[in-house]
N, C-alpha and C positions, 0 to 999 in steps of 0.2 A: 720477415716480420719480427717486428719488436715483442717482450713477453705482455706488456699490455695488451698489445691488439690480439696474440692468441687465447688473452684468459677471456677476452672481451667475445673472441670468436667462439669460444666453449661454451659460455653460458647462453649465447644468443640462440647456436645449435641447440643447448637442449630445451631453451624456454620457447621456441620458434618451427622446429622443424616437426618433432611427434606428431603425429594424428592421434586420433581416438584409440586405435589399436596399439598404439606404442604405449600410450598410458595406461592402458590394460595390463600390459605384459611388465612395465614398471610397476604395477601396483602389486601384481601376483610375485613379482621378486621381490621386492621390498616384505611380502607377506613371508615370505620361504626362507629370505635372511633371519626376519623377526624370530620365527621358529627357531630357527639355526642357534639364533643366541641364546635364548630361552631354555634349548636344551643345554648348551653348555655351561650355561650359568651357573656359578659357583663349582668350577669343573677345573681341572687339570687341564683339557681342553679349550678353555676359555681363553687361558695366555697364551696356547698356541695361534686359535682365532686370531689376537689381538696382534700378536708377532707377524701374521699373515697379511694385517688388514695396513701395517704399517710400510711391509713390503710391495702392496699395491699404492700405494700416497707417494713411497721415495718413487717407485718408479712412475707413476705418471709427473710427479715434481721436476725428475731428471728428463726426462721425455721434452716436457712444457718448458725446460731450460736449456734444450740441445746436446747434454751431454750423453752421445750416442755411448758411448764405451760403458757410465755405469747403468744408461739403461737398458743396453744389450744385456749386463751381466743379472738385474734385477728379473728381465723378463725372462731368461732363462730358467732361472728359479721358479718364477711362477707359473710357465709353462708347464714344469712337471710336479708343480704342486697339488694337483688335482691327486695322484696317486698316494703324494707323501700323507695329505690330507683325510684319504681313505683309511692309511694306514694306521695316522693316530687317532681317528676319530672312529675307528672303529667300535668300542660299546655303546657309542652317543649313534653313529647310523645303525645299529642292531636295534637300541630301545625304540628309536623313530621309526623304522618297519612295524616293531611289535604293535607299538602305538596304533600305527596304520592299521593294523590286525585286530583291534579292540572294537571292531564298530557293532559286531554282533551280541547281542545281548546273552549274557552266560546262561547255560544251560542247565546248571547242577543249582539251581536257587530250591528255597528249602519249601516242602508241600505247603505248608498254610502258617498262617500267622502265628497260632498256638504254637505250631512246633516252632517257630522261631521265637517267639516269647522263652519256648522254654528251655532252649541252648542259650540265650541270651544269662537265664537264670543261671544255667550248670557253670556256664564258661564264665562268668563274674564271681559265683562264691567258690570256683577252683583256683583261679587267679589271684584273689583275696587271700584264700587260707595259705597260697604258698608264699605270698608275699608277708602275711604275718610269720610264718615258720621259717622266713628266711632261704626259702629254697629255691636255687635257681629253675627258670625257666623261658624256653624260647618258643611261641606259638606262633607259627606261619598261617595266616589265612589266604589261600590261592583266590586270585579275582577273575580278570580276564586272560590274562598271560599264564598258560598250562607252566605245573612245576613240576612235569613228571619225570624230569632230568636229576631234581634233587629228591623226589620221592624214592628213586630206585637208588640212592644212596644208603636209605635206612632199612628198617625193620617193618614190612607191610602190616599193617592195622586193621586197615577197610572196617572200622566198626563205629557205629553209632555214637553221637558225642556224648559222653558222660564226664559229668564234673570226677566224680571218684575215680574214672579211669586214667585221666588228665593229671590228676592228683599223683597218682600212683606210677604212673611214667617217670615223672620227674623224681620220684622219690632217691633219696640219694645213695649211692652206694648199691646201684641196681643197670644191669646191663645199660638202657636206653636214656639214662638219666642226664647224660653229657648233650646228647643230640638236639635237634630241633623237632617238635611236631609240627605235623602240616597237615591242616584241616582245609577240603573242597566241601563246601556247602554242608550238609548236616552231617559228615562223615569224616573222621579220623582216619586218613588215607594210609600215614605212616611214622613212627618216632624214631628215633636216634638219626635224625638224616643230617646231612653234612655240608652248611653252606658255605658260599663263596663269602672270604672276610671282604669288609669295605678297606677302600685304598686310601680313603679319608685322611691324611697326616695330620690333620688338623685337631682330631678328635682326643679330649682330655685324656689324661694317664689313668683317671680314676675308671673308665671305661674300658673293659677285660673284653677279652674275645668273643663272651657270647652278645655284647653289645653291637661289638661291628660284623657279626657274622649276620646279627638283624638287619642290620645298615645296608649290610653288602647284598643281602638278596632284593630289597627295594630300590636298589642301585639300578639295577636292570632289569626288575620286572615292576607289575603295579602291586605285589603283596602289600598287605597290612600285617604289621608283626606286632605282637606284644610279649615285652619283653622282663622280667622280673630280676632284680638284682640279689647274687645269693649271698652277698655281702651288707646290703643296706638293705633290700626288702622292697627299692624304691621300683614302680613299676612305670616302662617305659614303652613308648610307640613309636615305631618305625614306620616310614611312607614316603613314599618317594626319595629317598636319600635323606630324608630330615630326621631327627629325632627329638620328640619330646617328651619329656620325663614327668616326675610326680606326679601321676595319673594317680586321683583318689577315684572314690566309689564312683561316684558320679560322673565325672568323666569316661570311667572304663565302661559305663552302663550306656554312656555316649556312644561310644567308639562301635561296641560290638552292637548295639541297634542299629548303628547307620548300615553296619555289613549285613544283618539277617531282618532287614526291614523287606518289604512285600517288594517295591521298585527297587532293583540296585543296577539301573541303568548308569546313573551318575552317582556311582561309588565314590569313584576318585575324587570329582569335585566335593562331594560331600563330607569326607574324611580330610579333605585339605582343609574345607571350612573351618571342621573340628578345631585341628591343630592351633589355627588362628584364634579361634574361642580360647583356644586354653591360654595361650600366650596373652591375651588382652586379661584372662583371668591369672595372671601370674606366676602362670608354668614358666618353668626355665626351658628353655631350646637349645639345644645343639644341632647350630646348621653345617652341611657339608661345604666344607671350603677347599680348594686344592688351587 
């Protein structure tokens, strides 16, 4: 059969042979592939996935053209590709499994809206004070993904949230000022915590270790992070591996209110919409690209 005949047969089989069950199967597979693409978008894994896609296309074309040796070579690579992809995509697979486990509502929501308002006020005043004084700060808000591993790297505080306490924790030349403070609900769980640094090679040179650590924890969890630059006093927010810079007082309150509002089930989506809102208002956003 010539090439034109093979192509015609291929597309005829696609369009005429599948039954309803097959179409449902195709739709589910397409959705899974879409989620994989979205999960790896703007990461180094996306480049690997594109290369894998090229191998699939070349393998199909070589089979269509009857190049048996070339097709055997590419099929040998693809047959072992699943194991290779699992190794290369280990961080993304872990993140996907974490997202599957985020279905339940958080069990450490603040007791009342009044308490939430108090916390928002305390945190807002503390962060802005640190910004005005140009004192570096890194505040991590735990969401549905637990941060116990990071909490254990620091000094346990387990204290009610207080603006003055937060300022004192980041006071220069004190034992805990260089690490991150991790907050769970209405409790400061630990200070001086060590976070994994972002592997994003495209970050600007003006962003130091504090910003890279803030981004790093959001690349593997759904945490929301507030960062105060020691050099410039600029307030930034990291979430989902994306950095939104130059938050003003109003923007900071918006972020904190979303975290401590009564219904936090859709917090992840809410903070994402806030990031888009800041971008429309002219905030400069550094995106994760790999």
